[in-house]
N, C-alpha and C positions, 0 to 999 in steps of 0.2 A: 618748674624751676629744675634745673639740673644742678647735681653736686659740683660738677667740674666748672660750672658757671660761677657758683658761689665761692668756690675756693679761689678763683682767679681774680677777686676783688682787689682793687689796688687803691682806691680813692674814697674819700667820704661820699662823694657824688654817687659813685659805683654803689655804695652801701644803700643809699637812699633809694636809687632806681631799682636795685634788685629786690628791695622790700616793698615794692609797688608804692613808693612815695616820690617826693622831690627833695633836693638839697636844700631850698629854701625853707620848705615846712619842717624837715628834720631839725635843721639848725635853730629854727625858733623854738621848738619843743624843748631842745637840749640846752640852749643857752639864753634864751630871751623870756620863755615863759616862767613867772615866778614859782619857786618850789612848792609854795602853798598851792598851786593850781595844778601842779603835775601830778600829785597823788592826794588821794583822801585816805586818812587812817581811821581804824576803828578797833576795837578790843572784843574779843570773844573769849569765853571762858575756857580753860583747860580743864582737864578730867582731875588734876590735882588741886583744883581750886584757885589757881593763878588766872592770870589774864595774859592771852596771845594778841600782839599788834599784827593786824593785817593791813597791807598797804593796797589800796586799789588805784592803779593808774588812770590818768586822764584817757578818754576813748581813743584819742589819735595816737597816743604813746602804746596804749594797748594794741593798736592796729600793727604797729611795727612788731611789737613783742611777739604777738601771735604768729606772725609771718616767719620770723626768725626762729621761733620755736618749732614750727612745722619742718623747717630746714634741718635743725639740729637733731630731732628725733630720727629723721632718715639717715643722718651721718653718725648716730650713736652705734657703736659696735654692740653685736648681740651678746651680752654677758647673762649667762643663765642665773647667776647669782643676784641679779638685780631685777626688782619687780615694781618699783615705784614710777609712775609717769610714763609707761611704755605700752604701746599698743598690745592687746590680747593678753596683759598681765596686770595684776593688782593685789589686794591684800589676800584674795583667796589663793591665787597661785602662790603667793609668799608663804602662807599658811601650810599649804598642802605638802611642800617639801619637808616639813617638820612634823607631820601627823604620825602617830603611833610610835613615837620614840621614848625610850626610857628616860632621857634627861633632855630638858628644854632650857636654854640659857638666853636671857633677854638683856640686852644693852641698849642705852639711848644716848645719842649724840647731844651735848648740851648746846643750846643756842645756835641751832644747825645753820639756819639761814643768815643770821645775822654774823656768823663767824666767817663767812664768805664775803670777803670785802673787794672793793673795786680792783686792787692789785692783783688778786688771784683770779679774777674773771679775765682781766686783760692779759695776764700771762698765759691763761687757758687758750685765748685766741692767738697769741703769738707762737705757741708751740703746736706740736703735731696733735691731731691730723690737720690742723688749719694752717699754721705758718704764715699768717697775716703779717703784712708790715705795720709799724706802729700807728699810722694814721687809721688803719681799718681796725686794728685790734682795740684802739682806744675808743673809736666811734662805736663799735659793737659792745663794749664794755659800758659805755654811757647809756646806751638803750637799755641794757639789762640791770643797771644799778641805780640806786636812789640813797642820797645822803651816805655815799661812800660804801654801801653794803647791798647785798642781794635782798631786795624785798620779797617777803613772803606775801604772795597775793598777786603777783606779776605772772602772766602766762608763760613767760620765758624762764622764770626762776627753777621750776622743777627740773626741766632737762638740763639747765647749766650746772645744777647740783651733781647730776649723774656724771657729766664730764668731769667735774672737779674731783669726784670721788673715785676715778677710774684706778689710780695708783693704790688707793686704800682697799678697793675691791679685790685687786689682784692679790695684794699681800694677805688679806684676810682669808681669801679663798684657799691659798697655798698653805696658810697657817692651819685651817681647818682640816684640809687633806691630811697633812702631816700627823694630825693629832686624832684621826678617825672620827671626824665630825663634819656636819652638814653646815655650810654658812648661806646666808642671804641677807639682803639688805632691802628696806622698803622706806625710802627717805632717810630720816634718821633713827629708824628702828633697825638694830641689828640683832640678828637671832643665830646661836648654833645649837645643834642637837646631836644626839648620838644614842646609840644602843648600847654603849659600854655601862659596866656596872657602876662606874663612879666618874666623876668629873676629872679629866686630864689635869694633871698639875700645871701643865704649861698653859692652861685656860685660866686656873684659879683654885681656890680651896675655900671650904667652908669654915668661916670665922667661929668664935666662941659664941656669939649670939645667934648663930645660924644663918647669918648673912653670907652671901658670896663675895669673896675677896678677889678681885682680879689680879692675875699674874702681872709681874713687872713687863714680861715680854710682850704680852697682848697689849698692855697699856701703852708701851714705847711705840707700837705700830700705829695705833690710834693717833697719839699726840705727835708723832714725826710727820703726820698728814695734817697737821694744825687743827686738829679736833680734840675735844675733851669729852670725857665720859660723864654722863649725869648719873652721879652716885646713887641719888634717891630712886631711880628707875632700874637699878641693876638687881636682877633677880634670877633664880633658878627654880625649876620645878620638877618633880619626879613623877613617874607615870601614875602614881597611886594618888596624886593630888591634880587640881585643875591645872592644865597646861594651856597657856594662851600666847598667841602669836598675832601681832596686828589687830587685836580685839577679837579673834576668833578661837574657840575651843579646838584643840587639835589632838585630844587624848586617843580617840578612836577615828572618828571621821571628822571633817570639817564642819563645824556647827556654830550657830550663834548662841552667845550666852544667854540663860533662861532669863536673867535680869533683865535684859535688853528687851526681850519679848514682853515681859510684865510691864515694863515702862510704856510701851506703846499701847498695850490694852488699857492701862491706867488712863492715859491721855484720850483714848477713844471714849472710854466711859465717862470721863469728865466732860467732854465735848457733849456727849447725849444727854448727860443729868443736868448739867448746869448752863448749857449754851457755849457756843463757840468763843465769844469775847471773854467770858469769864474763866473758861477753861485756859485761855491763852495766857491771860495775865497771870493766872495762879502758877502756871507751868514756868514761865520766864522769872518770876519771882523767887521761885524755888530753886530752879536749876541754872540760872544765867547770871548769878551774882548780882541780882537786881538790875541788870542791864536790860530794860524793856525796849523792844524795837519800835521804831516809828509806827509800823503797821503790825501790831501783835497778832491780829487774826490770820493775816496772810502769812506771817512769819511761822505760826504754829502749824497751819495746813502744809506748808513746805517742808517744816520739820518732820512731821508725821509721814508725808510722802517720800522723803528721804530714807526715813528708818524703816518704812515697809518695803521700799525698793530695795534696801540694802538686804532685808531677810529674803526677798526674792532671788537676788544675786547670788547669795551663799547657799541657801537651802533648796533653791530651784523654784520656778514659777508653777511647778506642779505640785509642790508641797502643800499639804493641807493647812499648816500654819499660815502660810502666805495667803492661801485662798481666803481663808476665814478673815484675817486682817483686811484684805482687799474688800470683801463684801461688807465688812462693818464700815469702812471708809466710805465706800459709794453709797450706803445707805444714809449716811450723814451728809454727804455732799457728791451726788451723782454726776456733777460736772467736772470734778477733779480729775486731772490727767495722770495716770498711773498705768504701767504695764499690765495687760490682762493675764490672768493666770492661764497657763497652757491647757488646763483641764477644766476650763470654766463651765463647759456643757457635757462633761463626761457624765455617764449614766449613774456613777455612784456618788455625784456631787452636785446635783442640782436641787434647787428649793422646791420646785414643784413640775408636775407633767401637765401640759395644757392639752386637753382633747377638745378638737374643733368640729364643728357641724359637718363640714364638707372635707373631702379627701384632700383638697388642694389648699385649703386655708393654711394649713401649717407651713407649706412652701413661702406663701406670701409674708406670713409673720416672722419666719426666720430670716428672710432676705431684709425685712424691715428692721428687725432687732440688730441684725449684724451692721447694717447702715448706721444705726444710733450708737453702736458701740463703738464704731470706727471714730465717731465724733466725741467719744467720751461720755456718752449719755446711757442711762438705763443699763449700766454695766452691773449694777447691783441685783438685778432680776435673777439672773442665773437660772433660768428655766429652760426645759427642753419642750418641743412640740411634738406631740404622738403623730406617728406615719401610720394610717392605717395599711394592712396588708392588701395586696393586689385582689385576693379572693373576696375581700370585704366589698360587696357590691352595692348595698343599700346603706349608706351612711348619711343620715339625715337628722333633723331634729328630734324625730321619735326614738331613733336608735340611741342617741345622746341623752335623752330623758330617761330612758330605761338603764343606761349606764349609771346615772345619779341615784335612781331609786335602788339599784343593787349593791349600793355601797356597803351595807352591813354583811354582805355575803363574801366580800372581798377580804382576803387574809393579809395582803400587804398594808404597810403603815405609810405608803407614799402619799404626799401631799398631791391632791389632783384639782384642778380647776377646769370645769366644762364650759366652753365658750360657744354660745348660741348666735345664730344670725338674728336680726331684729325685723325680718320680713314676714313672719307669720305670727299675727298678734294672738293667736289662741295659745301659742306656748309661752308668751311672755310672762303670764301670770304664775305659770308653774315653775318658772325658773328664777324669779325675782321675788322680792318681799320688802315690806315696809318702805315702799317708795324708792327703792335704791335698784341699781342694775344688777344686783347679785342676790344670791340665796344661800344660806349655810345649810348643808345637809349633814355634816359631822364636823368635828374638830379639824378634819383634814380634808373634807371634800366640799367644794363650793361650785355652784354654777353661775354664769352671768350672761348678758346679752351685749352684743356690739353697741358701743356708744355712737351717737350720731357724729360723723365727722363735721369740723366746723365749716367745711365749704359746700355741705348738702342742706337744703331746706326741707327735707323730708326724713322721716325716721325709718322707713322700712328698707333698712340697708343690709347689705351682705358685704363680704370682705372686698370684692372688686370696686365697690362705692368708695373706697379709702383712697383710690387712685384719682387723678384728674381726668376729666373727659378726655383731654389731649392724649394722656398717656394710654388711656383705654384703647384709643383709635390707632396705636401703634401697629403697622404691619409686620408680620413675619416674613421669612425668606419666600414663601409661596404667595404672598400678597393678601393673606387672610388677617383679619382683625376682629375684635369684639365690637359689638353694636349696642346702642341704647335704643330702647323702645321709642323714646321721643324722637328719634331721628326719621320715623315713618309716619306717613299720613295716616288717616283713619282706615283706609284701605289696605293698610300693610305694605305700602310700596315707598320707595325713595325714586321719584320718577326720573330726576336728573341723572341717575346713575343706573336705571333700568333694573332696580334691585327689588326683590320681592320677599317678604317674610315667609319661612316656612309654615308658621302657625299664625295666621293674620290676626287673631283675636288678642294676641299679646301687644299689639300697638294700642289697644285700649287701656292698658296698665295706667293707674292713677298717678305713678311715680315712674321715674325713668329705670326700667327694668333691664337687667343684662341679658342681651341676647347673644348667645354663643353658637357653636357649630351643631350642637344638638337640637336646638330649634330649627336653625337653618336661615341662611340669608342667600338667595339664589339669584344668578344672571339669568337672562333669557335662554342661554343654552342650558340651564339646569345646573351649572356649576355652583357648589356651596362655597361662599367666600368668607364665611363666618368662622373664626377659630374657636376650637373648644377652650373651656376654662382650664382644663388640664394643661393644654399647650401654652396658654398665656402664662399660666403659673410657672411652668418649667422654663420658659424664656426669660421670665422675671428672675427666677430663682438663680439660673446659670449665666444671666447677664449677656445674654445674646444680642449682638447688633445693637439696634436702638433702644432695646429694653434695659440695657444697663444704665440708661439716663433717666429711668422714671424717678418720680419723687415719692418719698415715703414720708413727708412731713405731715400729712394728715393722719398717720398712724398713730400719732402720740396719744390721743385718748385711750386707746386700747392698752397700751403699756401703762399709763397711769392707772387705769382700772386694775390691771393685773397687780401692780405694785400696792394699791390700796387693800385688795384681797390678801395678799401675801402678808401684809403687817398686821392684819386681823387675825389671820391663821396663827403666826408665830406669837403674837401678843396672847392669844388663848392658851397656847401650848407652853408658855413660860413657866 
């Protein structure tokens, strides 16, 4: 959609067509559809204890409003003092301009949305920068309004308020500059700040009871723009007291109120201790004026996700507070969708280090975990997989067992899990106990063996067995692949392809053993067509060619086992 095309609209049909609809459909929605079906209304609690009415438009009306809103956002002039409902701006950018100031003054516009009536919206479309004729302006205003006012909850309402407030913003911006103050607006929240030693008299004065009394001049500017000040929300704060702008602390740096963080932790704790349903009901009964949602469990999770997401937005997703809240939430519901911490696998912030039997196992497990995390699963694990240095030549089950036995001599206090293949039975009893797949060596050191993947009917598994046979046979750019011992006859040959095992006895394995380039599979001319396990791992890890499509679905038992061990370690150390 181009701006010139929008500004050239001249009929109601033009409006409908430009918004990707039809005149017939738009006319039905505006003039025929009963009002009770046009919008659904519901109340949500305000911070001050009252209720705010939200109007949710019918899906087709919302369709027109969203398309209109997209156009209006592009047409809105770039006013640096406005931070609400604009791209790349929000409560953080709004608060940032007032950080580290000596004085902060907060004002609130009373009944902001409902004070913008149909006539004001229609007048907006009649005037610049639109200049529409009466038919188009009226139609657009009808799309935006309900019951004669701008409804809070319609997708077009926020950007319309910004256009309506253009004159107000210009006047208050000039007023602030004249009085050596900084001005910003986020929806109905107006903020002034300054480094002056006292509040300018043209802004207001401190009354006998310590409250801010707004000056007549400032009040006249606001009221001449058909808005009123919400006296109960007028306040000022000095630098030695808590200064707050749109819910954020601005004294030094932008920060989230500690009480907000404590509330999230309390919600998570209640969920863990009493269960999701009971925690949800208690929360809504206590904090939502006894308005219990139809689906309290889902609403509770959505509320927590929103709050934690807000913490990440303000403090950064690399912040330790966000990371800890993220991990706690994921431990309660691994399937919940929420933005990953940027330092999830940083060396200073992992729950455990996983030592594997082979040098390539870590590549497979990292790739598998990355896949599951992209789907919102196992995000709570937050583990790292140790990569052995190149000079470590003989990494095997004996090496790993020695590592477990040497735990008393290690000075570090990091949590460690040693993961063994399950293809050498003589080691299984040494690294498991009590009929489980794991063994406790200390409060922070465990060993375990690979669990049998659900698509295998044998237990002697190594990491490659967690892939499907089809994926194991993917060829690299040189035409090489891994082989299974069961592909060969008793003589160690694949007759139809004229291939011969480098070690023919490997064909006698009682289970499908992985045959790689170190064992060798040779053509008649002696060329080895078997890929090494290392090359297979790197191809998978780097998602090269067809290897980017391998399935990790059968790796789930490994991560379930790791999660079980982590829960036991952390329970022991509580």
